[in-house]
C-alpha positions in Angstrom: -20.2 2.7 -32.8 -16.4 2.3 -33.4 -15.7 5.3 -31.4 -17.6 3.7 -28.3 -15.8 0.8 -28.3 -12.3 2.7 -28.4 -13.7 4.9 -25.5 -14.6 1.7 -23.4 -11.4 -0.2 -24.2 -9.6 3.3 -22.8 -11.7 3.3 -19.9 -10.9 -0.2 -18.8 -7.3 0.1 -19.2 -7.0 3.3 -17.2 -9.4 2.1 -14.5 -7.6 -1.3 -13.9 -5.6 -0.7 -10.9 -2.0 -1.2 -11.6 0.4 -3.2 -9.7 1.1 -2.1 -6.0 4.3 0.0 -5.8 6.7 -0.2 -2.6 5.9 2.7 0.2 9.0 4.1 2.1 8.7 5.4 5.5 12.1 7.1 6.7 10.7 8.8 9.6 12.6 12.5 8.4 9.3 14.2 8.2 9.4 14.4 12.0 11.3 17.4 13.5 12.6 16.9 17.3 13.9 13.8 19.6 11.7 11.2 21.2 8.5 12.5 19.5 5.9 10.2 19.2 5.2 8.4 16.2 2.9 5.6 17.3 -0.1 6.6 14.9 1.9 9.5 12.4 1.5 6.9 9.8 -1.9 5.6 10.4 -3.1 7.6 7.2 -0.5 5.1 5.1 -2.0 2.1 6.9 0.9 1.8 9.6 1.0 1.8 13.2 4.2 1.3 15.4 4.1 -0.2 19.2 6.7 -1.4 21.4 6.9 -5.1 22.4 9.2 -7.2 24.6 12.9 -8.0 23.5 14.8 -9.0 26.6 18.7 -9.6 26.1 21.3 -10.9 25.9 20.0 -13.3 23.5 22.0 -14.9 20.4 20.8 -16.0 17.2 17.0 -15.5 15.7 14.7 -14.1 18.4 12.6 -16.9 19.8 9.1 -14.9 18.6 5.9 -16.4 19.9 3.4 -18.3 17.5 1.0 -15.4 18.0 1.1 -11.9 18.0 3.3 -10.5 20.9 1.6 -8.3 23.5 1.6 -4.4 22.9 3.7 -2.9 25.5 3.7 1.0 24.5 4.1 3.4 21.4 7.0 4.1 19.4 9.0 7.4 19.4 12.2 9.2 17.4 15.5 8.9 19.3 17.8 11.7 19.2 17.5 13.6 16.0 20.7 13.5 13.7 21.5 10.0 15.4 24.9 8.9 13.8 24.1 5.5 13.1 20.6 6.8 10.8 21.0 5.4 7.5 19.0 8.2 6.0 19.7 10.9 8.7 18.2 12.8 10.5 15.5 10.2 12.1 15.2 6.8 13.2 12.7 4.9 15.5 12.6 3.3 18.5 10.0 1.3 20.9 8.9 3.7 23.5 10.3 3.5 26.9 8.1 1.2 29.1 8.1 0.4 33.1 10.2 -2.2 32.3 12.8 -1.2 29.8 13.2 2.4 31.1 14.5 3.7 27.9 13.5 3.9 24.3 15.2 1.5 22.1 15.3 -1.4 24.6 12.3 -2.9 23.3 11.1 -4.6 20.1 8.9 -2.8 17.6 5.4 -4.2 16.2 4.7 -2.9 12.5 1.0 -3.3 12.1 -0.7 -3.0 8.6 -4.2 -1.9 7.6 -4.2 -4.3 4.9 -2.0 -7.3 3.7 1.5 -6.5 2.5 3.9 -9.0 0.7 7.3 -7.6 1.8 8.6 -5.6 4.4 12.2 -4.1 4.7 14.2 -2.3 7.4 17.6 -1.3 8.8 18.7 -1.7 12.2 20.7 0.9 13.8 22.9 1.4 16.5 26.0 3.9 17.3 28.2 1.1 16.7 31.0 2.2 19.3 31.8 -1.1 20.8 34.5 -1.9 18.0 32.5 -4.8 16.9 32.0 -6.3 20.4 28.5 -5.6 20.1 27.2 -5.9 16.7 23.4 -6.4 16.9 21.3 -8.8 14.6 17.9 -8.4 13.5 14.8 -11.0 13.4 11.9 -10.1 11.5 8.7 -12.4 12.3 5.5 -12.1 10.0 1.9 -12.8 11.3 -1.2 -12.9 9.2 -4.5 -10.8 9.7 -5.3 -13.5 12.7 -2.4 -13.0 14.4 -0.7 -16.4 13.6 2.9 -16.4 12.7 3.7 -17.3 9.3 7.4 -17.0 8.8 10.5 -15.3 10.2 13.8 -14.0 8.7 17.1 -13.4 10.7 20.1 -11.2 9.8 23.5 -10.7 11.0 24.9 -8.5 8.0 26.3 -5.3 9.3 26.9 -2.8 6.3 29.4 -1.0 8.2 31.2 -3.0 10.7 33.4 -1.1 13.4 31.9 2.1 12.4 28.1 2.0 12.8 25.7 -0.9 13.2 23.5 -0.9 10.3 21.6 -4.3 9.8 19.3 -4.8 7.1 16.5 -7.3 6.7 13.8 -8.1 4.2 11.0 -10.4 4.7 8.4 -11.6 1.8 5.4 -13.6 2.1 1.8 -13.4 1.0 -0.6 -12.4 3.7 1.7 -10.4 6.2 -0.3 -8.1 8.3 2.0 -7.6 11.1 5.6 -8.0 11.3 7.5 -8.1 14.8 11.0 -6.4 14.8 13.5 -7.9 17.4 17.2 -7.9 17.9 19.7 -10.2 19.4 23.8 -10.5 19.8 23.6 -7.3 22.2 25.1 -7.0 25.6 23.8 -3.6 26.4 20.3 -3.6 24.5 19.1 -0.6 22.2 18.1 -1.0 18.6 16.6 1.5 16.3 15.1 1.1 12.9 15.1 3.3 9.5 14.0 3.2 6.1 10.8 0.9 6.6 9.8 -0.1 3.4 6.6 -2.2 2.5 4.9 -3.5 -0.7 0.9 -3.5 -0.1 -0.5 -6.8 -1.7 -2.3 -6.0 -5.2 -6.2 -6.4 -4.3 -7.2 -5.7 -7.7 -10.7 -4.4 -7.0 -12.8 -2.1 -8.2 -12.3 1.4 -7.3 -14.5 4.4 -7.4 -12.3 5.8 -10.4 -12.5 2.5 -12.1 -16.6 2.2 -11.8 -16.6 6.0 -13.2 -14.5 5.1 -16.3 -16.4 1.9 -16.9 -19.6 3.9 -16.6 -18.2 6.5 -19.2 -17.4 3.8 -21.3 -20.8 1.9 -21.3 -22.6 5.3 -21.8 -20.5 6.0 -24.9 -21.5 2.6 -26.6 -25.2 3.6 -25.6 -24.7 7.0 -27.2 -23.3 5.5 -30.5 -25.8 2.7 -30.6 -28.5 5.4 -30.4 -27.3 7.1 -33.7 -27.6 4.0 -35.6 -30.5 3.8 -38.2 -33.2 1.2 -37.1 -32.3 1.4 -33.2 -35.5 0.8 -31.6 -37.5 4.1 -30.4 -35.2 6.1 -32.4 -37.3 8.9 -34.4 -37.4 9.5 -37.9 -35.3 11.7 -39.3 -36.5 15.5 -40.4 -34.3 15.6 -43.2 -35.5 15.2 -46.8 -35.0 11.5 -47.1 -37.3 11.2 -43.7 -40.0 13.5 -46.1 -39.6 11.3 -48.9 -40.3 8.3 -46.9 -43.6 9.5 -45.2 -45.1 10.8 -48.8 -44.3 7.3 -50.3 -46.0 5.9 -47.2 -49.0 8.0 -47.6 -49.4 7.6 -51.2 -49.1 3.8 -51.3 -52.2 3.8 -48.4 -54.5 6.2 -50.5 -53.8 4.2 -53.7 -52.4 7.2 -55.8 -49.2 7.3 -57.5 -48.7 10.9 -58.2 -47.9 13.5 -55.7 -49.8 13.9 -52.6 -51.6 17.1 -52.1 -52.7 18.1 -48.6 -55.3 21.0 -48.9 
């Protein structure tokens, strides 16, 4: 019985899903420039699409209260782009009839599940001597497409060298994040090092149910071997034989050894 309890405890401990860990997409698994990556990371629950990002604008981007319309997909930029925080690749909004060039739009990051945190780094070449250091706005939306929060970042990690603007938004129930940029006269901004943390759902997973079943089976097996368990067959050893002889003698009224002829 004790072994069964120990097995069940081990199964339950092993079977409980652990706290979700952050997932990083740095786009460096892609070879080549201008490669379509709209659905490349769908297996990780992420899709990338182009959205509007008019310029010039200053300060936080005026994001809509509901999801912005999707205008196209997303691609890599020039492989080996100098502004990449983790070379060689960055991601940009694909060109649309309105923008005419990749990178001149924002990016809508869509998740197949709720996440609690999203981080990324905006990137540009930064050859304007600090005259065009872009700022980043991240706007979070829930599963219904309603805006639930926004953050604004104008921090430049390498001012005067390249533009690298990190931003993070953390909220429960994030399903979409819109990346937009402002404080530029020329347009264009890329993203790199997309990091997100899935919400911890803590629902029974197939492996959890299997381990729980093994634990319950161990308990049942331990109980079956206990004396007196309902339906357990008598032992065939000497002890069982003596018990059977004693019962027969009591029923026959004899006190001596029973002979069967």
